[in-house]
N, C-alpha and C positions, 0 to 999 in steps of 0.2 A: 589309685593310679600313680601315686608318688614313687613307688618302687619299680615302676616299669619304664620302658623306653618307647618313644614314638615309633609307630609302624606305618607303612604305606596305607594301611586300611584306616588309619585315623583321618585320612583325607578323602575317604570314599563317599562321604555323605550318608553313610549307613550307621549301624549301631555304634561302632567305635567312635565315629565323629560325634554322635550325640553324647556318648559318655565323656568325651573330651570337653565338650561344652558344659555339660552338667557338673562335672567333677572339678574342672580347672578354671574355665573361663567365667562361668556364672558366679561362683563364690567370690571371685575377685572383682567383677564388674557389675554386680547385681544392681539394677535400677528398674523403675517402672516401665520405661520405654523399651529397654532390652528384653524385659520379661514378656512382651507381647510375642516374641519369637516368630515374626513374619519374615518375608524375604528382604525387608529393609525396615528402617526406623520410620515411624510416622510422628512428625514433629508439629507442634503448635507454637508458632512464633508471631507475636503481635497480631493475632487474629488470622494468620495465614496458616493453612495446613500444608505441610511439605512432606515428601517422602525422600529419604536419603539412604543410599546403599553403597557398599564397596565390595570388590571381589578381586582376587589375584588369579593369574593364569599361567600355568606351567605345562601346557599340553605338549606331548611328544608323539609324533614329529610336529614341527612348526607349521608345515603346509600339508594339507590333506584334501581329498576330493570334497568340494563344496565349501571350503573355507581355509582359514589359517588362524594363528594365534591373535592377530590383530583384529580381524572380523569378530572373533569370539569374544575378545575383551570389550568391544563396544556393545555387541548385541547382548551379552550376558548381563551387563549392568543396566542397560536400557530396559531389559525385560524384568529385572528385579524391581525397578522403579514402577513399571507398569503394573506388576502384580499387586501393588499397593493401591491401585486405582488412581495413579498419578500420571501426569503428562511429563515425561522426561524432557529436560531442557539443556542441562549443562553437565559435562563430564570433566574429570581430571584424568591424567594418564601418567603413571610412573613406570619407568623402565629400569631394570637391572640387567646390564649387558656384560657378557664375558669378553675379556680381552681377546682380540683376534676374530671377533664375530664379523662376518662379511657385511660391509656397508650396503652392498646391493640387496641383501636379505632384509636389512633394516628399512631401506627405502621401500621395498615391496610391502613390508608389514605396515608401515605408517600410511602408505597409500591405501591399503585395504581398510585400515581404521577410518580414514577420512571418507571412503566410499560408503562404509556402513553407517557412519555418522550422518552423512547426507541423506541416505535412505530413511533413517530414523528421525531426521529433522532436529538433531541435537548438535551442539557445538562443544568441541574440546577446548577448554578455556584456560587450563592451568596444568602444570605437570612437573616432573622431576626426572633426572637421568643420573644413574650411578653406573660406574664401570668397576668390575672386580677382576682379580687376576685369573688367568686361564685355569680352568678346572674348578673354580669356586661356584659357578652356576653352569647350567647346561644351555649355553647359547644366549637366551633371552627369557626373562620373566617380565610380565606386565601386570600392573595393578591399575584398575580403574575405579573411580567413585563417581556417583551421579546424584543429581537432585532434580526434583520436579514438583509441581503443584498438584495436590490431590484434587480431583474434580469435585465440584460442589455437589453436596448431597450423597456422596459416595462413602461407604464405610465397609472396606474390605478387611477381613481378618481370618486367620486360620481357626479362630474360635467361633465363627459364625455358622458352622455346619449344623443343620437341624434335620431330624428324621423326616422323611418324605421328599427331601430335595433330590433332584436328579443330578448326576455327574456327567459332564460332557468332556470329551477329549477332542482336541482340534485336528488330530491326524495320526499318521503312522508312527509307531515306536521304534527305537533302537538304531536308527540310521546313523546318527552322529557317532556313537560308540564304535560301530562296525567299520565306518569309514576311516576313523582314526587308527583302529587296530589293524585294518588291512594295509594301510600305508606304512605303519610301524614295522610290520612283520613281513611285508612283501607278499601278502595274500591277494589273490585276484578274484574279487567279488564282481558281480554284474555291475555295469555302469550305473544302474539305478540306485546302488548303495552309495549315497553321498550324504555328507553332513547336512542336517536340516537347519543349521545355524542361520538365524534370521531375527530381525527386530520385530517384536509383536505389539509395539505400542499403538500402531494405527488400528489393528484389529481390536485390541482391548478398548480403545477409545470409542470405536463404533458400537461395541456391545454395551458399554456402560452408558452411552448417550441414549440408547434405545431402552435399556433395562437397568435403571440405576440400582435396583434392589438385588443385583447379583451378590451373593453372600461371600464366596471365596474364589480367589484366583491364585493359581500356583503353577510355575513351570517345573516339570519333572526332570531336573538336571541330574546331578550326581545321585546315585541310589535309585534312579528311575521312578516309574509310576508307583510301584509297590511301596517304596520307602516314603515317597512324598505323601501318599494317602495315609500311611501309618502316622505320619506327623500330624496331619489334620485330624484324624480320628482321636488321637491323644489330646490335642489342643481343645477340641470341642466336646470330648467325652461322649462320642457317638460311635456306632458301628457303621461299617461300609461293606456293601455287598456288590461285587462286580460280576458281570456276565462275560465269561470267556469268549463266547460266540460273537460278542459285540466289540471286542477290543481290536482296533486296526493294527495288524502286523503284516507287512508285505511278505509275499512268498519267498523273496530273496533273503530277507532278514531272518525269517523263520528257518529256512534251510540252512543258513550259515550257523545259526544258534544250535540247531539240532546236531550239526557236525562237530561244532567246537565245545558243546556242553554249556552254553550260556542260556540264561533265562531272559527273554526280551523285556519282561516286566521290571527288571532291575538295571537295564541299560540306560545310560545317560542320553538325554535329548537336549538340544539347544534351540529349538524353534517350535515347541509345543506348549499349549496352555491347558490346564484343567480348570473347569468352571463348575461351581456349585450353584444351582439355581432352582427356584420353586417350580413345581410341575406346571403351573399355569403360564409361566413365562418361557418354558423350555423351547417350544417350537419357534418362538420369536427370536431367541438367541441363536438357535441352529440356523435359521434362515439368514441372519446377518453374517454368521461365521462362514457359511457356504458361499457367500458372495465375495469373500476376501481370499486373496491368493494363499494366505497362510492358514486358512480355516476351511478350505474346500472339501476336506475329507472328514469334517467334524461329525461326531455321532454320540449318542448317549451310551455310556458303558456301564452304568450301575446306579445305585441309589444309596442314600443315607438311611440307616435303620436305627431303631432304638435298642435293639438287642446287641450283645457282644460289644459293649462299649470299649473303645480304645483298640479295636481290632479290625482287620480287613480280611474279608473272605472272598473267594473266587468260586462262583458256580461253574463247574467244568462242563465240557461238551457232553459228558455222559450223565450229568445230573448230580454228581457229588459236589461237596464243598471243600475247597483247599484253603487252609489258613496261610495268608501272606504276611510274613514278618518283615521287619526292616532288613536291609542288606547286611549280611554278616561277612566280614572280610572285604575283599575288593576284587571284583571280576576283572576290571581293566583299570589299573592305576594311571594317573596323569592323563586323564581324558579331557580335562578342561583347564 
């Protein structure tokens, strides 16, 4: 990669993002904790197990149906902490502002951040603000980092997937990406197409309290469901088989994707969780999820298999099998 230049697709969460990490970041920063390659770092400090994560947000436009960059910045980091089996407690917030950015928009964004933090039960306790000359950034970029205590007896990792486990998805795919794209390009989708941006920590806590042996948790953000499952298949050295008939995609999202040429399996989501769980605990997890506002549409979408290690397959409606690779390129840049 040393003779190339950064492309938008390097930020897609897909294959080029993984190449960037593997070829540039990992050789420079390699260590045992980073090598786990989860949604955040799992730390052991003086007998306490903590999860720590950070993320930066450059979504365009800043405001879209169902959310805005502020809500996204809080929920995204809260969810990354939760995907490590932790209870998020504290966040930092860093702002890079463009000269001339409207104060009213900044007030609206920070109010949205506080509202999301209140729902998630976390506090924004430290931060930083920088201002650069007009044209140096596109309005506002936000970075958040978060920390939380990993629940006792919980061991979540992308390396824990085993053949025979069921894979549960908490709800409908693709809503966030289409909501952002529609606002960006002035497209008029049905009112039901709104970002699913939401804090998932209370849902995760309820699941783990009832079923501590859940193996893997992951939120399918950039790169979508297909890319996220490829990551887990590679981490665990297993195969994954999905059932197309069981994957929840709303008619509005599917129709928009058919018209625009998008694959909903690769669209980003900001309020969904993928759960890997043993067969005997599946119904218990589903019952808990369906009682929660952010898991009411949960269902089993596939299984972990011992064949085709490191690969993800999709059994289609007509009975064939389609290989799902990581996202190549970028369907929708600057989606989060």
